[in-house]
MITI-624276 format. One line per field, with one value per residue (C-alpha): residue number from 1; residue in one letter; x, y negated, z negated. Coordinates in nm, 4 decimals, padded with zeros to 6 digits. Each point is the difference from the previous one (the first is absolute). Example, Ala and Ser with C-alpha at 12.3 -4.5 7.8 and 13.67 -1.06 7.14 Angstrom:
2
seq = c(1, 2)
type = c(A, S)
c1 = c(01.2300, 00.1370)
c2 = c(00.4500, -00.3440)
c3 = c(-00.7800, 00.0660)
***
This chain:
200
seq = c(1, 2, 3, 4, 5, 6, 7, 8, 9, 10, 11, 12, 13, 14, 15, 16, 17, 18, 19, 20, 21, 22, 23, 24, 25, 26, 27, 28, 29, 30, 31, 32, 33, 34, 35, 36, 37, 38, 39, 40, 41, 42, 43, 44, 45, 46, 47, 48, 49, 50, 51, 52, 53, 54, 55, 56, 57, 58, 59, 60, 61, 62, 63, 64, 65, 66, 67, 68, 69, 70, 71, 72, 73, 74, 75, 76, 77, 78, 79, 80, 81, 82, 83, 84, 85, 86, 87, 88, 89, 90, 91, 92, 93, 94, 95, 96, 97, 98, 99, 100, 101, 102, 103, 104, 105, 106, 107, 108, 109, 110, 111, 112, 113, 114, 115, 116, 117, 118, 119, 120, 121, 122, 123, 124, 125, 126, 127, 128, 129, 130, 131, 132, 133, 134, 135, 136, 137, 138, 139, 140, 141, 142, 143, 144, 145, 146, 147, 148, 149, 150, 151, 152, 153, 154, 155, 156, 157, 158, 159, 160, 161, 162, 163, 164, 165, 166, 167, 168, 169, 170, 171, 172, 173, 174, 175, 176, 177, 178, 179, 180, 181, 182, 183, 184, 185, 186, 187, 188, 189, 190, 191, 192, 193, 194, 195, 196, 197, 198, 199, 200)
type = c(E, D, L, T, R, N, M, A, P, A, V, F, L, L, W, P, A, I, L, A, M, V, G, T, L, A, R, P, W, G, A, V, V, G, A, I, T, L, P, L, T, A, V, L, I, F, L, C, N, H, E, T, S, K, L, A, I, V, V, G, L, A, A, F, I, C, A, V, L, S, A, R, W, T, G, R, L, V, A, V, V, W, V, L, A, C, L, A, V, L, P, V, A, L, A, L, H, R, L, D, V, H, E, A, S, W, L, Q, K, S, A, R, H, R, I, V, I, W, N, T, T, A, E, H, V, L, Q, S, P, W, F, G, T, G, A, R, T, T, Y, E, V, G, P, L, M, E, Q, N, G, T, M, D, M, S, G, E, F, P, R, S, L, S, V, H, S, H, S, V, Y, L, Q, T, W, L, E, L, G, L, V, G, A, S, L, L, T, L, L, G, L, A, I, L, Q, A, I, R, A, L, P, P)
c1 = c(-02.2140, 00.3242, -00.1228, -00.0799, 00.3453, 00.1662, -00.1894, 00.2260, 00.3146, -00.1984, -00.0801, 00.3581, 00.1476, -00.2586, 00.1449, 00.3692, -00.1022, -00.1790, 00.2990, 00.2299, -00.2261, -00.0123, 00.3738, 00.1215, -00.2463, 00.0131, -00.2583, -00.2958, 00.0022, 00.1088, -00.2927, -00.2398, 00.1049, -00.0043, -00.3477, -00.1206, 00.1743, -00.1614, -00.3685, 00.0698, 00.1683, -00.2798, -00.2680, 00.1894, 00.0359, -00.3671, -00.1006, 00.1886, -00.0851, 00.3027, -00.1607, 00.3274, 00.1316, -00.3165, 00.0585, 00.3698, -00.0616, -00.2520, 00.2419, 00.2880, -00.2007, -00.0936, 00.3680, 00.0913, -00.2598, 00.1227, 00.3597, -00.0937, -00.1490, 00.2895, 00.2832, 00.1611, -00.3076, -00.1003, 00.3478, -00.0345, -00.3489, 00.1083, 00.2948, -00.2313, -00.2423, 00.2919, 00.1265, -00.3511, -00.0562, 00.3248, -00.0126, -00.3663, -00.1375, 00.0304, -00.2257, -00.2373, -00.0436, -00.0760, -00.2362, -00.2013, -00.0821, -00.0797, -00.2388, -00.1734, 00.0606, 00.0187, -00.3738, -00.0920, -00.2539, 00.1148, 00.3434, 00.0650, 00.0347, 00.3656, 00.0797, -00.1736, 00.1979, 00.3233, -00.0704, -00.0221, 00.3244, 00.1719, -00.1121, 00.1239, 00.3333, 00.0270, -00.0656, 00.2846, 00.2256, -00.0490, 00.1586, 00.3294, -00.0157, 00.3697, 00.1538, -00.3027, -00.0366, 00.2494, -00.0090, -00.2594, -00.1210, -00.3623, 00.0063, 00.1009, -00.1671, -00.3434, -00.0890, 00.1504, -00.2161, -00.3067, 00.0870, 00.0800, -00.3272, 00.1737, -00.1930, -00.3721, -00.1315, -00.3670, -00.2438, -00.0391, 00.3551, 00.2629, 00.2608, 00.2986, 00.3399, -00.0461, 00.3138, 00.0203, -00.1664, -00.1389, 00.2114, 00.3712, 00.0252, -00.1520, 00.1903, 00.3240, -00.0925, -00.0807, 00.3103, 00.2599, -00.1491, 00.0537, 00.3520, -00.1353, -00.2847, 00.2513, 00.2228, -00.3022, -00.0908, 00.3513, 00.0155, -00.3265, 00.1107, 00.3284, -00.1894, -00.2346, 00.3000, 00.1520, -00.3291, -00.0116, 00.3555, -00.1083, -00.0428, -00.3626)
c2 = c(-02.1340, 00.0925, -00.1832, -00.3089, -00.0039, 00.0044, -00.2960, -00.2688, 00.1431, 00.0360, -00.3721, -00.0941, 00.2121, -00.0714, -00.3199, 00.1055, 00.3286, -00.1845, -00.2324, 00.3025, 00.1582, -00.3139, -00.0549, 00.3532, 00.1663, -00.0749, -00.2449, 00.0224, 00.2986, -00.1934, -00.2399, 00.2852, 00.2128, -00.3059, -00.0951, 00.3532, 00.0132, -00.3191, 00.0999, 00.3586, -00.1264, -00.2528, 00.2706, 00.2249, -00.2819, -00.0955, 00.3630, 00.0164, -00.1567, -00.2309, -00.3441, -00.1939, 00.1740, -00.0979, -00.3618, 00.0296, 00.1334, -00.2767, -00.2681, 00.1644, -00.0004, -00.3653, -00.0857, 00.1876, -00.1897, -00.3304, 00.0970, 00.0689, -00.3493, -00.1698, 00.1997, -00.3104, -00.1241, 00.3493, 00.0518, -00.3209, 00.0916, 00.3475, -00.1516, -00.2392, 00.2822, 00.2130, -00.2735, -00.0572, 00.3734, 00.0319, -00.3172, -00.1058, 00.3447, -00.0619, -00.3097, 00.1451, 00.3234, -00.1988, -00.2378, 00.2771, 00.1525, -00.3336, -00.0751, 00.3350, 00.1283, 00.3504, -00.0321, -00.0893, 00.2473, -00.0509, 00.1449, 00.3744, 00.1602, 00.0915, -00.3625, -00.1276, 00.2460, -00.1134, -00.3591, 00.1172, 00.1995, -00.2980, -00.2293, 00.2454, 00.0249, -00.3787, -00.0491, 00.2422, -00.1887, -00.3146, 00.1806, 00.0422, -00.2276, -00.0552, 00.3486, 00.2263, 00.3164, 00.2078, 00.1989, 00.2802, -00.0689, -00.0181, 00.3731, 00.0649, -00.2825, 00.0067, 00.3628, -00.0401, -00.3051, 00.1924, 00.2954, -00.2198, -00.1897, -00.3357, -00.0673, -00.0790, 00.3073, -00.0817, -00.1353, 00.0606, -00.1131, 00.0978, -00.2695, 00.2226, -00.0265, 00.3539, 00.1436, -00.2873, -00.3368, 00.0607, -00.2934, 00.0213, -00.3760, 00.0080, 00.3132, -00.1718, -00.2938, 00.2349, 00.2159, -00.2477, -00.3405, -00.3198, 00.1167, 00.3149, -00.1854, -00.2504, 00.2811, 00.1699, -00.3303, -00.0457, 00.3606, -00.0393, -00.3305, 00.1602, 00.2842, -00.2479, -00.1996, 00.3196, 00.0744, -00.3530, 00.0489, 00.2998, -00.0510, -00.0804)
c3 = c(-05.4002, 00.1806, 00.3087, -00.2066, -00.1624, 00.3415, 00.1385, -00.1489, 00.1694, 00.3241, -00.0035, -00.0911, 00.2787, 00.2713, 00.1445, -00.0172, 00.1694, 00.2804, 00.0370, 00.0259, 00.2641, 00.2113, -00.0387, 00.0739, 00.2385, 00.3715, 00.1307, -00.0074, -00.2371, -00.3085, 00.0272, 00.0834, -00.2977, -00.2265, 00.1220, -00.0811, -00.3398, -00.1320, 00.0347, -00.1108, -00.3165, -00.0578, 00.0305, -00.2403, -00.2537, 00.0206, -00.0570, -00.3319, -00.3362, -00.0232, 00.0187, -00.0210, 00.3115, 00.1864, -00.0936, 00.0889, 00.3507, 00.0728, -00.1254, 00.1905, 00.3213, -00.0529, -00.0546, 00.3185, 00.2043, -00.1471, 00.0809, 00.3622, 00.0181, -00.1853, -00.1529, -00.1525, -00.1869, -00.1051, -00.1457, -00.1978, -00.1193, -00.1107, -00.1885, -00.1867, -00.0832, -00.1239, -00.2317, -00.1363, -00.0510, -00.1947, -00.2087, -00.0234, -00.0853, -00.3740, -00.0254, 00.2618, -00.2002, -00.3153, 00.1826, 00.1687, -00.3369, -00.1632, 00.2881, -00.0733, 00.3529, -00.1493, -00.0699, 00.3586, 00.1351, 00.3609, -00.0794, 00.0063, -00.3408, 00.0623, 00.0928, -00.3133, -00.2133, 00.1619, -00.0992, -00.3627, 00.0352, 00.1639, -00.2814, -00.2649, 00.1822, 00.0360, -00.3727, -00.0764, 00.2433, -00.2096, -00.2965, 00.1885, 00.3060, 00.0776, 00.0140, -00.0422, -00.2027, 00.1978, 00.3231, 00.0148, -00.3553, 00.1194, 00.0726, -00.3614, -00.1938, 00.1680, -00.0873, -00.3496, -00.0696, 00.1132, -00.2266, -00.3001, 00.0315, 00.0423, 00.3210, 00.0192, 00.1808, -00.0587, 00.2516, 00.3715, 00.0790, -00.2595, -00.0670, 00.0639, 00.1629, 00.1338, 00.1666, 00.2465, 00.0513, 00.3525, 00.1171, 00.0757, -00.0535, -00.3487, -00.0945, 00.1005, -00.2243, -00.2881, 00.0212, 00.1330, -00.0827, 00.1958, 00.0882, 00.1666, 00.1704, 00.1398, 00.1280, 00.1612, 00.1641, 00.1388, 00.1213, 00.1905, 00.1521, 00.1104, 00.1696, 00.1696, 00.1226, 00.1422, 00.1771, 00.1444, 00.1312, 00.2106, 00.3739, 00.0928)
***
């Protein structure tokens, strides 16, 4: 369980760590150490139970390969994906549930449960879409709703907010509303612009 909890930070820090190795160690050692670090981290992630980290490392590697081929177009593509993740997550979460994707047998059980959690979160977002319910309220409100019986906890996948929504984008919408989602979008775009300004 401890290993699983540390997989998300491992994925987040992998590429900056490799960049630091390549940028600070004498040639060819930076590239050598970076080339060793990537597969070791990938093996570790695929040995754990954190499915999102597995998806993240595959997508990160695909983005890296695309960036090697064309840094400019990859930067543009990542920016578009970021904007969609921040702003389109709400209708997508609602649509996935309405299309009964959570009942698809080809999806893992944890993924199907997340679709139910995302839908529950999205429905709560609609109650306060502009400014949200307040920062970190999910950690307080979710467990309280479960205890008070105001959530439907029956069935294979309980319709609960839990302590978090398993999506930073949806949780931002829930707690900070459109204002927070817009700020998150702008923050990500600013970081991507800073990355694009780095030397090749």
